C-alpha angles and dihedrals in degrees: 000000000000125000127185126200133185119258107254122208102211121190116256096020125123089246090055091050091049095043093117091055089064097030089239115184120186142196095247123225130094095307102035114195118207104245099177142004141166088290104041139026133212093274089054089048090054090051090051091048090052090051089051090051091049089052090050096051092046096045108148091017107050119175116268095240142021094251091060091046091050092050090053093044091055089063096051137082112209120245097232093180089070087074094052116104113257118225126188121194123204114236 
């Protein structure tokens, strides 16, 4: 089984301190996802997010090859809310 997660740029981490080295740009907020860097842009990030979504929806029955996974990914829009932190409040 393969799972893919977005790269998070959490405050106080070494990656956050070195963000300029890699030209990391994030989404902001409490769980900032890296959306672009010196090696990929926002369009590349969207492609990666679609691949992650394709892996999620095929969990336990992944495609046999990358071409098939890419074909499926091209038909999907990623569920970005699945990466948002979930908070439950007691009544």
